[in-house]
N, C-alpha and C positions, 0 to 999 in steps of 0.2 A: 326449349327451356321455358318454364313457367314464369309468370311475372314476379312471383315470390323469390324465386332464385335469381332472376334477372336483376332486381333492385340492389341486392348486396353486392353483386358483380360490379354494377355500375358504380355504386358508391365506393368500392375499393378502387376502381380504375381512376375515379375523380381524385381520391386521396394520393394515388400514385403520381398522378400528373402534377398535383400541387406540390408533392413532396420533391419530385424532379425539378420543378421550377424554383423552389426555395433553394435547393443545393446549387443550381445553376447560378442564382443571385448570389449565394454566399461565395462561390468560387470567383465570381466576377468582381466583388466588392470587398477588399481586404479591410476597409473601415468598419464593417460590420463584425462584431467580435473579433477584435485583433488578437493575434496570438500572444500568449503569457508565457509561462514556464515550459510549455510545449516546445518553444523555439530552440531551447537548450538541447533537447534530444534530436530534433531535426538537424540542427547545425553540426552537432557532434557526429551524427550518423552520415551527414553529407561530406564531412572532411574525411571520415574513415573510408567511404566509398572512393574518394579520390586519393587515398593513401597518405593523408596529411594528418598532423597532430590534432586528435579531437579535444585535447586538453590545453590548446594554446589560445589564450584570449584574443590575441591580436588577429588570428585567423577566424575566431568565432564571430567577433563583432560586426565585421562587414556582411557576413552570411546572415546574421540575425537581423540586421537592418534590411537587407534584401528580402528576407522572409517576413517582413511587416511588423517587426518589434521596434517600437521607438525607444531606444535606449543609447545612452552615451558610454555605458560600460558593458562588457560582455557578460552574458548569463552563462555561467559555467555548469557543465555536467560533472558533479563531483563523485557520481557513482563509479564503482570499480569497472574495469574494462570488460568484464563478463556481460554488463548491461548492454554493450554494443551489439551483442547477439541478438538481444531483444528489439532494440530499436533500429536495427540496421535497415529493415525495409522502408523506414521513413526517408532515408537518404536517397532513396531511388525515385521519389516522388517529389512534385513542386510543393512548396510549404503549404499552400493553402489546401490542396487535396490531401496532403498528409495530416493536416490539422483536423479535417472532417473525419478521415478515417480513424485517426486516433480517438476522437470523441466517440465515434460508433463502437470501436472495439472496447473502450473503457466502460461505456454505458452497458453493453452487453455483459461485460465482466461483472459489474456489481449487481445486475439483476440476477445472473447465475448464481453468484455468491450468496445473495439473500435466500433464494429458493433452496439451494443446498444446505445452508446452515440450519434453516428451519427443519428440514427433514432430519439432518444428521443429530441435531440436539433433541429429537423427539417430539417435534411439533406435529400436530394432526395434519394428515395428508390434504384434507379438504381446506385447510387454512394456509397453505403455503404462500399465499399471496401476502399474508402478514409479514413473513420474513422479507419479501421484496419491498414491501411498504417501509419497512423499519430501515433498510439501507438507503432507499431513496430520498426519505425525508430528513435523513440525518445531515446536519449541515456539513461536517467534514466530506461527505460524498459529493455535495455540491461545490464545495471549494475545489476538490480534486478534478472534477469534470469541467469546471469553468476555467480553471488555470492550465488544464491540460498536463497535470502532474502524473507521475508514474505510479503513485501510491495504490491504485486499484489493482495493479498487477501483483503487488506484495499480498494484498488480501487474497487474491486468486491463489498464490503459492500455499497460504496457510489452508485454505479450504480444499484445494486438490490434495494436499497432504493428508487431511482428516478423511476425505472421501476415499482416496485410494488405500489408506491404512485399514479403513472399515471394510472395504471389499476384499481385502486380503493380498494387497500388492505392495508390500513394504519397500521393495527396491524402487518401483515408480513413485511411491510416496516420497522417499527420500530425494528422488530426482526433482520432484515439484518443488522442493525447497529452494532450488536455484532461483526461483522468483523472489523469495523472501531475502535471498542474498544480495539483491539489488540495493537494499539498504540494511545491511546485516546488523547494524548496531541497535536497530529498533526491535529486533527479535532474538537478542543474544542468549536469552534463557532457553528458548527453543532448541538452539543448537547444542546448549549444554544438556539438555534433557535427552536428546537423541543420543548424545554420546554416553551418558551415564546409563541409559536403559540398554544400550549395545553392550557395555561392559557387564552390567548386572545379568542380562539374560543370555549373553553369548550369541545374540541374533544381530549379525553385521549387515544385513541387506539394506537396511535404511542408509547406513553410512556409505556403503558401496555405491548405492544408486545416486546419492547425492555427489559423492566424489567424482563419479563418472561424468554426470551432468555438468558439475562445476568445471571439470577439466575441458570438456567439449566447449562449453561456452566460453572459457578463458582463452582457448586456443583459436577460436573462430575469428576474432579480430586481428590476429597475428597473419592471417592470410592476406590481409589488406595493409596493415600498419605493423610491420614487424617489431618496432620499437616501442609499441603502445604501453607496455607495463612500465618501461623506464620513464615514459612520458607521464604517466599517471603518478609514479612515485616522485618525480620532480615537481609536478604541480602541488602535491600534497605537502612535500617538504619545504618548498620555497614560497608557496603562495596559498597556504592553508586558509580556509574560511573562518579565521579567528575573529572577524569583525561581526559575525552572525550573533545577534542576540536572540538565540531561539528560546522557546518557552519550556526550559528544563530547569531542573533544581541546580545543575551545574552552573548555568548562567547566573542564578541568584547568588551562588558562592562567589563568582567572578566580580559581581557588582559590589559584594561586600569587601572582598579582600584584594581586588585589583584585576581590572578587565584584561590586562596583559597576561595573567596566569591562566593560560588555556588548559593546563594540566587539571586545574580544578573542575573542569567539566566532567572528568571521569570519576570523581569521588563517588557520586550516586551509584555507579556500577558496582562499587564494593558493597554498598547496601544491598543491591540486588543480589549479588553473589551470596552474601551472608543469609539472606532471606531463603534462597534456594538450597543452601546447605542445611537449613533447618527443616524445609518444607519436603525435599525430595525423599529423604529416608522414611518419613512418615507415610507417604503414599506409594512408595516404590512397589510394595507387593500387591497393590490393588490399582495399579496404574491403568488409566483409561485416558487415551489421547483426546477423545471428544470433550471430556470434562477437564482436562488439564491445560491444553492449548490456549483456550480463551484467557485463563488466568496468567499463563506464562507470557502471553503477548502483552496483557495488561500491566504486569509487573515490569516487564522489559521496557515498556514505553514510559512508564512513570519514572524509571531510573535511567533512562537513556542518556548517553553522554552528551549528544548534540542533535540537531534536527528536531524531530517530534513536532513538526509544524502543524497548523490546524488541518491542512489537507492530508497529513500523514495519520491522522487520528481515525481514519477508516480502519485502522488496525484494533481500534476499540470495539468495533461492530460485532465480532465474535462474542465477546463478553455481553454486549447488550442483548443480542439475539438469544444467547444461552439463559440470560436473566428472565427475559419475557417468557420463554418457553417453560423453564422450570419454576419460576417463582410467581407466575400469574400477574394479574392487573395491578396490584399494588405498586409493583416496581416500575410500572409504566410511568406513573406520574412523576417519579423521581428522574427517570431518564428524559422525559419531556421537558422537565424544568432545566436540565443541563442543556438540552438542545435550544431552548429559549434563551438561555444565557449566552450560547454561542451566536444566536441571532442578533442579540442585542449588541454584543461586542462588534459584530460585523456592521450594523447599522451605524454605530458610533465611530467606526474606523479607527479603533483603538490601536491597531497594530498587532502583530502576531504574538508578542511576548505576553500579552495579558490573557491568552489563552492557557497560561500555565496551570490554572486551577482545574481544567477540565479533566485530564486523566486521573488526577488524584481523586476527584469527586466520583468518577466512574468506579474506581477502586474502593472507595468508601462504600458506595452503594452495593458493589459486589460483595464486600465483607460483611456488610449488614444483613443482606438477604440470601446469600448463597446457601447457608445452612438450613434455611427454611424451605429451600427447593425440593421438589419431587424429582424423581428420576425415571421419567417414561422411557420405554424402549424405543430407540431409534428405528425408523422405518428402513426396509431393506432395498428400497429404490428411490 
């Protein structure tokens, strides 16, 4: 081996040794980057592995403390039981090992999504790194990775749907939406569009693929916790997260007319449905999923009934990447301004509610620039 080839090999070996050492230190010291929201998925998965109720706060709290979360109240996993099919492997691992694995998986997911979105929306092949850069510098991505939230997997569901649809596998595309179903209320217009498209075209493979994947993931936790669906319904009926002041329009309505009126959270959904009723017929005859899904996710997010937390805003990234690809550099300044605004709020520690303006701002940017965009042909690979 020549010296020129030997030096890179030695450098990579040194980096590998340092990486292994850092991972060993992280495993040994839970005070370095203590677990945040990740702990809810790990604890729920651990209870499911044991055959116990993953929605029981009294069982979750001691596990979460054991896992390194300093809390006096249980951090609940409010996601539907089919989510357990995704997080179940975490329950087989110690908390710290699972946390590092979770970070690695989610980081790989956002990198993959950035590259795929850039290609699917028509970005130049030699600039795919731009798509990766967009998702990595976005503050919502950093929020999700730091807290260990599951939101990157929702983004993966949207990207896989688009990629598989583009490659001519509608049934698999429908199956991929099971990841979006982890927080279905944040993408409700995507579900409605899939249904309407199936009815109009009489092509049912997306619906069938989604139904099969959903049934399998829904049945999986029953192997370990046969009563898990009743447990989930009981938790939502008797201990719903009404106290959450999420950055949604519904929360604003509750603040104006009474915080106890949780039903007001769903009023914006009616606005979203009314918009869709006007929008879909106009575009149905020339429907293109790669062009429509970013906007459907954006409008779903703006009118979401609850949730829509800063780390969930990774679902705005398809619209951001689409705008950069189709509308050029002028739109970049506006998106950078939104990102800086998120950074300022984070530094000021204002709380999540004050991120309320972010998704409407991105929607306003999309509305202002979308018509100016060109439509390059997406690459085939």
